[in-house]
C-alpha positions in Angstrom: -12.6 -68.3 -13.4 -13.2 -65.7 -15.8 -12.8 -62.8 -13.4 -9.5 -64.3 -11.9 -8.1 -64.5 -15.5 -9.2 -60.9 -16.5 -7.8 -59.6 -13.2 -4.4 -61.4 -13.3 -4.2 -60.0 -17.2 -4.9 -56.6 -16.0 -2.0 -56.8 -13.3 0.3 -58.3 -15.7 -0.3 -55.6 -18.3 -0.1 -52.8 -15.5 3.0 -54.2 -14.5 4.7 -54.4 -17.9 3.4 -50.7 -18.5 5.2 -49.9 -15.4 8.7 -51.5 -16.2 8.2 -49.8 -19.6 7.8 -46.2 -17.8 10.7 -46.9 -15.5 13.0 -47.8 -18.6 12.1 -44.8 -20.7 12.8 -42.6 -17.3 16.1 -44.1 -16.8 16.9 -43.8 -20.4 15.9 -40.1 -20.5 18.2 -39.5 -17.2 21.1 -41.1 -18.8 20.4 -38.8 -21.8 20.5 -36.2 -19.5 23.6 -37.2 -18.0 25.3 -37.8 -21.5 24.0 -34.1 -22.3 25.6 -32.8 -19.3 28.9 -34.3 -19.9 29.0 -33.4 -23.3 28.2 -29.9 -22.2 31.1 -29.9 -19.9 33.6 -31.2 -22.5 32.5 -28.6 -24.8 32.8 -25.8 -22.3 36.4 -27.1 -21.3 37.4 -27.1 -25.1 36.5 -23.8 -25.5 38.1 -22.5 -22.3 41.3 -24.2 -23.4 41.1 -22.5 -26.7 40.5 -19.1 -25.3 43.5 -19.5 -23.2 45.9 -20.4 -25.8 44.6 -17.4 -27.9 45.1 -15.1 -24.8 48.5 -16.4 -24.1 49.4 -16.1 -27.7 48.1 -12.7 -27.7 49.9 -11.6 -24.7 53.1 -13.1 -26.1 53.0 -11.1 -29.2 52.2 -7.9 -27.0 55.1 -8.5 -25.1 57.5 -8.8 -28.0 55.9 -5.8 -29.8 56.4 -3.7 -26.7 59.8 -4.8 -26.3 60.5 -4.1 -30.0 59.0 -0.5 -29.4 60.9 0.4 -26.3 64.3 -1.0 -28.1 63.5 1.3 -31.0 62.7 4.2 -28.8 65.9 3.8 -27.2 68.1 3.8 -30.4 66.2 6.8 -31.7 66.7 8.6 -28.1 70.4 7.5 -28.5 70.4 9.0 -32.1 69.1 12.1 -30.9 71.5 12.5 -28.0 74.4 12.0 -30.1 73.3 14.8 -32.5 72.6 17.2 -29.6 76.1 16.2 -28.2 77.7 17.0 -31.6 76.1 20.4 -32.0 77.1 21.5 -28.6 80.8 20.5 -29.2 81.0 22.8 -32.2 
């Protein structure tokens, strides 16, 4: 009878440890999924910030280039007027 109790007790303890081990594995698995999800969110956020910064820089470059072209055209026109004035005399 003692052998039967001891064997039953050993089996129950073994099953209990197996259940705990599975729980800790599924918990670790979920932790890995959560970490992957967090990493994905961080990467998307960083990419979004980079895209916004790039767009802002491109717009500033476009505006500066347009300003430079207009200023150059104005100065070229002024110089052409001066040359024209000198050739009339």
